[in-house]
C-alpha positions, 0 to 999 in steps of 0.5 A: 750465279745471280743471287745470294744463296739462302732465303726465308720461307713465307706462307701468307693466307688472304681471307675474303668474305667467302673464301681464303687464298694461300700463297707461299713464297721463298724470300730471297736476297739478290745483288744487283748487276750491271744491265739489270733492272727490276723487269729482269730481276722479277723474271729471273725469280718468277716474281711480280715486277710491281711487287718487287718495286713496292717491297723494295721501295723502288720509285724510279727503276732507272736509278737502281744502282749496281750492288744494291741488295733487293729482297725478291718474293719467289712463288713456291708450292706450299707444303702441307 
């Protein structure tokens, strides 16, 4: 398929002044294929384009090369 099998589970808690937010993600590796761009890759995993570009230090999406391995944060339900 489109990604490399496996991944790492990450649970992030963000604390604000009066509340906290828990967000769980699965860190996946993705190998860029011909015709893919940050938007299509993020959509495939249900991830944020902005976060994908920031996490992988992509400044110019037009310069993304085939074969590049990207880390994608795929949102998943948090287990208790």
